[in-house]
C-alpha positions as CSV (number, residue, x, y, z in Angstrom):
1,X,-44.5,21.8,3.5
2,X,-41.8,20.3,5.1
3,X,-42.0,22.2,8.5
4,X,-46.4,21.6,8.1
5,X,-44.9,17.4,7.9
6,X,-42.5,17.5,10.9
7,X,-45.5,19.3,13.0
8,X,-48.0,16.9,12.1
9,X,-45.7,13.2,12.2
10,X,-43.9,14.3,15.2
11,X,-46.8,14.6,17.8
12,X,-48.2,11.6,16.1
13,X,-44.4,9.5,17.2
14,X,-44.7,11.0,20.6
15,X,-48.4,9.4,20.9
16,X,-47.4,6.2,19.5
17,X,-44.4,5.9,21.6
18,X,-46.2,6.6,25.3
19,X,-48.9,3.8,24.4
20,X,-46.0,1.2,24.0
21,X,-44.5,2.4,27.1
22,X,-47.7,2.1,29.2
23,X,-48.3,-1.5,27.0
24,X,-44.9,-3.7,27.2
25,X,-45.3,-6.9,25.8
26,X,-46.0,-9.7,28.2
27,X,-42.9,-11.3,29.1
28,X,-42.9,-15.2,29.6
29,X,-41.9,-16.1,33.5
30,X,-41.3,-20.0,32.6
31,X,-43.3,-21.5,35.4
32,X,-45.7,-21.2,38.3
33,X,-45.3,-17.7,40.7
34,X,-47.1,-17.0,43.6
35,X,-50.3,-15.2,44.0
36,X,-53.2,-14.4,46.2
37,X,-55.2,-17.6,46.1
38,X,-58.4,-15.5,46.7
39,X,-57.6,-13.2,43.2
40,X,-59.5,-15.5,40.9
41,X,-58.2,-16.1,37.5
42,X,-54.6,-16.2,36.5
43,X,-55.0,-13.4,34.1
44,X,-57.4,-12.6,31.3
45,X,-54.7,-13.9,28.7
46,X,-56.2,-16.9,29.9
47,X,-59.8,-16.1,29.7
48,X,-60.1,-17.1,33.1
49,X,-58.7,-20.9,32.8
50,X,-56.9,-21.3,36.3
51,X,-54.0,-23.4,36.5
52,X,-52.5,-24.0,40.0
53,X,-50.4,-26.5,41.8
54,X,-52.8,-29.2,43.8
55,X,-50.5,-29.2,46.8
56,X,-49.5,-25.6,46.9
57,X,-52.8,-23.5,45.4
58,X,-51.2,-20.3,45.7
59,X,-49.1,-21.2,43.1
60,X,-50.5,-20.4,39.6
61,X,-49.3,-20.2,35.8
62,X,-50.2,-21.6,32.7
63,X,-50.9,-25.4,31.0
64,X,-48.1,-27.3,30.8
65,X,-46.3,-25.6,33.7
66,X,-45.1,-27.0,37.2
67,X,-45.1,-25.7,40.8
68,X,-41.5,-23.9,41.9
69,X,-42.0,-25.3,45.3
70,X,-42.0,-28.9,44.9
71,X,-42.4,-29.6,41.0
72,X,-46.0,-31.0,40.5
73,X,-47.4,-30.2,37.2
74,X,-49.9,-27.5,37.1
75,X,-53.7,-28.5,37.2
76,X,-56.4,-26.8,35.4
77,X,-59.1,-25.6,38.0
78,X,-62.9,-23.9,37.9
79,X,-61.6,-21.8,41.4
80,X,-59.0,-21.7,43.4
81,X,-59.9,-23.9,46.6
82,X,-60.2,-22.3,50.3
83,X,-57.8,-24.0,52.8
84,X,-60.6,-25.2,55.1
85,X,-60.2,-26.0,58.8
86,X,-59.1,-29.8,59.0
87,X,-57.2,-32.1,61.3
88,X,-55.9,-35.7,62.0
89,X,-57.1,-37.5,64.3
90,X,-55.0,-40.7,64.7
91,X,-55.1,-43.6,67.3
92,X,-53.1,-46.7,67.9
93,X,-54.8,-49.9,68.3
94,X,-53.0,-50.3,71.7
95,X,-52.9,-48.0,74.7
96,X,-49.1,-48.8,74.7
97,X,-47.2,-49.2,71.2
98,X,-44.6,-51.0,72.5
99,X,-41.3,-51.7,69.8
100,X,-41.1,-54.7,67.8
101,X,-44.9,-55.3,67.9
102,X,-47.3,-54.4,65.1
103,X,-49.6,-51.8,65.8
104,X,-52.6,-50.6,63.7
105,X,-52.9,-46.8,63.3
106,X,-56.6,-45.2,62.9
107,X,-56.5,-42.3,60.5
108,X,-60.2,-40.4,60.8
109,X,-59.8,-36.6,58.9
110,X,-62.1,-34.0,60.8
111,X,-63.7,-31.1,60.0
112,X,-62.9,-28.4,62.6
113,X,-66.3,-26.6,61.9
114,X,-68.4,-29.4,62.1
115,X,-66.7,-32.4,64.1
116,X,-69.4,-34.6,63.3
117,X,-70.1,-34.6,59.2
118,X,-67.7,-37.4,56.9
119,X,-65.0,-36.0,55.5
120,X,-64.2,-36.7,51.7
121,X,-60.8,-37.4,50.6
122,X,-59.3,-37.1,46.9
123,X,-57.2,-40.1,45.4
124,X,-54.0,-37.8,45.0
125,X,-51.0,-40.2,43.7
126,X,-52.8,-43.2,43.7
127,X,-53.6,-43.1,47.5
128,X,-55.9,-41.2,49.7
129,X,-53.4,-40.9,52.7
130,X,-49.5,-40.8,52.4
131,X,-48.3,-41.1,56.2
132,X,-45.0,-40.9,56.4
133,X,-43.6,-42.0,59.6
134,X,-40.1,-40.9,60.9
135,X,-38.1,-41.3,64.4
136,X,-37.3,-38.0,65.7
137,X,-33.6,-38.0,65.0
138,X,-34.8,-38.9,61.3
139,X,-32.7,-42.0,61.8
140,X,-35.5,-44.1,60.4
141,X,-37.8,-43.6,57.9
142,X,-41.3,-45.0,56.7
143,X,-43.6,-44.4,53.8
144,X,-47.5,-46.2,54.4
145,X,-50.7,-45.8,53.1
146,X,-53.6,-46.2,55.3
147,X,-57.0,-48.0,53.9
148,X,-60.4,-46.4,53.7
149,X,-63.1,-48.3,56.2
150,X,-66.6,-48.1,56.2
151,X,-66.7,-46.0,59.5
152,X,-65.1,-43.2,57.3
153,X,-61.8,-44.5,58.5
154,X,-58.3,-45.3,57.3
155,X,-56.5,-47.8,59.1
156,X,-52.8,-49.0,58.4
157,X,-50.2,-51.4,60.3
158,X,-46.7,-50.1,61.7
159,X,-44.1,-51.7,63.7
160,X,-42.2,-49.4,65.2
161,X,-38.3,-50.7,65.5
162,X,-37.1,-49.2,68.7
163,X,-38.4,-47.2,72.0
164,X,-38.8,-43.0,71.9
165,X,-40.4,-40.8,69.9
166,X,-41.5,-41.0,67.1
167,X,-43.0,-38.4,64.5
168,X,-46.6,-39.0,62.0
169,X,-46.6,-36.9,59.1
170,X,-50.7,-37.1,57.0
171,X,-50.5,-36.1,54.1
172,X,-54.0,-35.5,52.6
173,X,-56.2,-33.7,50.6
174,X,-59.9,-32.7,51.4
175,X,-62.3,-32.8,48.4
176,X,-62.7,-29.5,47.2
177,X,-60.3,-28.0,49.9
178,X,-56.2,-27.3,49.5
179,X,-53.5,-30.1,50.3
180,X,-53.4,-30.7,54.2
181,X,-50.0,-31.5,56.4
182,X,-49.8,-32.9,60.1
183,X,-47.4,-33.8,62.4
184,X,-48.3,-35.6,65.2
185,X,-45.8,-37.0,67.7
186,X,-46.2,-40.7,69.5
187,X,-44.5,-42.3,72.0
188,X,-43.2,-46.2,71.7
189,X,-42.0,-48.0,74.2
190,X,-39.4,-50.3,74.9
191,X,-35.5,-50.6,74.4
192,X,-34.2,-46.8,73.0
193,X,-31.6,-46.5,70.2
194,X,-29.0,-44.4,70.6
195,X,-29.7,-40.8,68.9
196,X,-28.0,-40.1,65.4
197,X,-26.5,-36.6,65.0
198,X,-26.1,-35.5,61.2
199,X,-23.4,-33.4,60.7
200,X,-21.6,-34.5,57.3
201,X,-23.6,-34.4,54.4
202,X,-24.2,-37.7,51.9
203,X,-25.2,-37.0,48.5
204,X,-24.7,-40.2,47.2
205,X,-26.9,-43.3,48.3
206,X,-27.1,-46.9,46.9
207,X,-29.9,-49.7,47.3
208,X,-29.0,-53.5,45.5
209,X,-27.1,-52.4,42.5
210,X,-28.6,-48.7,41.7
211,X,-26.7,-45.6,43.1
212,X,-28.1,-42.3,43.1
213,X,-26.1,-39.4,43.2
214,X,-27.9,-36.0,43.8
215,X,-26.4,-32.6,42.0
216,X,-28.0,-29.2,42.4
217,X,-27.5,-26.3,40.1
218,X,-24.8,-24.3,40.1
219,X,-23.3,-26.9,43.2
220,X,-25.3,-25.8,45.8
221,X,-28.9,-26.1,47.6
222,X,-30.4,-23.3,48.7
223,X,-33.8,-22.2,50.8
224,X,-36.3,-19.4,50.3
225,X,-36.1,-19.4,46.6
226,X,-36.6,-22.1,43.3
227,X,-33.9,-24.0,42.7
228,X,-33.2,-27.0,40.5
229,X,-31.2,-30.2,41.1
230,X,-30.7,-33.5,39.6
231,X,-30.7,-37.6,40.5
232,X,-28.4,-39.3,38.3
233,X,-29.1,-43.1,38.6
234,X,-26.1,-45.9,37.8
235,X,-26.8,-49.4,38.0
236,X,-23.3,-51.5,38.5
237,X,-21.4,-48.2,38.3
238,X,-23.0,-47.6,34.5
239,X,-25.3,-44.8,33.6
240,X,-28.6,-45.9,33.9
241,X,-31.9,-44.5,32.5
242,X,-34.4,-43.6,34.7
243,X,-37.0,-44.6,32.0
244,X,-36.2,-47.9,32.6
245,X,-37.7,-47.1,36.1
246,X,-41.6,-48.7,36.9
247,X,-44.2,-46.0,37.9
248,X,-44.3,-45.7,41.8
249,X,-47.9,-44.1,43.0
250,X,-48.3,-42.3,39.6
251,X,-44.4,-41.3,38.8
252,X,-40.5,-42.2,38.9
253,X,-39.7,-41.5,41.9
254,X,-40.9,-39.6,45.0
255,X,-38.7,-37.6,47.6
256,X,-39.4,-36.4,51.3
257,X,-37.4,-33.9,53.1
258,X,-37.0,-33.0,57.1
259,X,-35.0,-30.3,58.6
260,X,-33.3,-32.2,61.1
261,X,-33.7,-29.2,63.4
262,X,-37.4,-27.7,63.1
263,X,-38.5,-30.8,61.6
264,X,-39.9,-28.9,58.7
265,X,-41.2,-31.0,55.7
266,X,-40.9,-30.8,52.0
267,X,-42.5,-33.3,49.5
268,X,-41.0,-33.2,46.3
269,X,-41.9,-34.6,42.8
270,X,-39.3,-35.2,40.0
271,X,-39.4,-35.0,36.5
272,X,-37.8,-37.2,33.9
273,X,-35.7,-35.1,32.0
274,X,-33.7,-37.3,29.5
275,X,-32.0,-40.0,31.4
276,X,-32.2,-38.3,35.1
277,X,-34.4,-37.4,37.4
278,X,-34.7,-33.4,37.3
279,X,-36.5,-31.8,40.9
280,X,-37.8,-28.3,41.5
281,X,-37.8,-27.7,44.7
282,X,-38.2,-24.6,47.4
283,X,-36.9,-25.6,50.7
284,X,-38.3,-22.8,52.9
285,X,-35.5,-22.5,55.4
286,X,-31.4,-23.3,55.7
287,X,-30.1,-26.0,57.5
288,X,-29.3,-29.3,57.5
289,X,-32.1,-32.2,56.1
290,X,-32.5,-35.8,55.7
291,X,-33.9,-36.7,52.5
292,X,-35.6,-40.3,51.1
293,X,-35.9,-40.9,47.5
294,X,-38.4,-44.0,46.7
295,X,-38.6,-45.9,43.1
296,X,-39.6,-48.9,41.7
297,X,-37.6,-50.9,39.4
298,X,-37.8,-54.6,38.7
299,X,-41.1,-54.7,40.9
300,X,-38.7,-53.8,44.1
301,X,-39.2,-50.8,46.0
302,X,-35.6,-49.0,47.1
303,X,-36.0,-46.2,49.4
304,X,-32.4,-44.4,49.7
305,X,-31.3,-42.0,51.8
306,X,-29.4,-38.4,51.8
307,X,-28.2,-35.7,54.4
308,X,-27.9,-32.2,52.6
309,X,-27.0,-29.1,53.4
310,X,-29.1,-26.4,52.4
311,X,-27.5,-22.5,52.4
312,X,-29.4,-20.0,53.8
313,X,-30.8,-18.0,50.4
314,X,-31.9,-14.5,49.6
315,X,-35.8,-14.5,49.8
316,X,-37.3,-13.3,46.3
317,X,-34.4,-14.4,44.8
318,X,-35.3,-16.0,41.2
319,X,-33.6,-19.4,39.9
320,X,-31.7,-17.9,37.5
321,X,-29.6,-15.8,39.8
322,X,-29.0,-19.3,41.5
323,X,-27.6,-21.1,39.0
324,X,-25.8,-20.8,35.5
325,X,-27.6,-19.7,32.3
326,X,-27.2,-23.0,31.1
327,X,-28.5,-26.2,32.3
328,X,-26.3,-29.1,31.2
329,X,-25.9,-33.1,32.7
C-alpha cells in the first residue's frame, strides 16, 4: 500500500511544482515602467485601466504611482495618446529684438499634417503653455506663460537683458495627443554680456530668507536611470517645513534642468515627503546641468539656481542599485 501511495503522490507533487514554476507570483515594482505606448492596457490585472504619465505616456504603472522620469503622478487614461506631428510657431512683434526693450512674443501651435486647422491645448499645471527662456550660456532664466487670444495664438511680453542668442523652450500638450517640447533660437540685438562657463557645482542656493540644499540619494546624480534627490529648506538658518510653501502652478515647487553643452531639457516635479521636496528624475545624459527651482511663499515667487554634475550612469540600472537600501533624511 505504501508503495502504491508513493507512486500516486509523487507525480502529483511534480505536476504542482511545474505549474508554480510557470506562473510566478507578480512582483511589485514600486513605480512606473517603460512600455510600448501602442500596446494598450498596462495588464489584465488592471482590467484594462491604463495609468500613464501625461508628459511621458510610455511610462505606465498603477494608480498612486509616479513617473520615474519626471515625478509626475500617473493619470488614468482610456487609451495612450499618439505623439502627433506638431510645431510651435513663435513670432516676435518687432523684426529686431532689442535688449532692455519689451517685446511681445506670439506663439501659435500648428498641426504639421494640416497647418490650417486650430490646435486646442490642454491645461497643464494651470497653464496651456509654459515658456522657458534662457540665455545661451544659461546665466539668465525666465518662466513665462503666454495667454490665449481669439485668433488661436498665445501672447506674452518679455524683456531680454542683454544682446546675444537666447533659447525658448515651449512646453505644451495638444488635446488628445502627447506632451510636446520645442526649442527655438532667437537673436537679441544690444550690448552682449561676457559668456559664463560653469565648471564648479553649486547645490546650495538662497533667495531672501530661504536656502535650499539639493541632496541626491547615494551622494551622486546619475544619468540613464531613475534617481531620487531631496530639496531641503531652511529659513534664517533653521529647518523649514515645505508644507508651509504656497501652491504655485498647482504644486509646491517646479524645477527645470538644462545641460550646459547639448542644451538637453528636463522638467522635474517634486512631491512633498515629510518636510522636504522629494524629486524623481531620469537625466537622459551626463554632464553639467544648470537647474532652477521655483517656489511661492508669503505671496512672493522665489527662483533659486543650481549647477549640478550628472555622472554617466549605466543604462537600465535600477534606482535601488544606485542608492542605499533605506531612504533617510
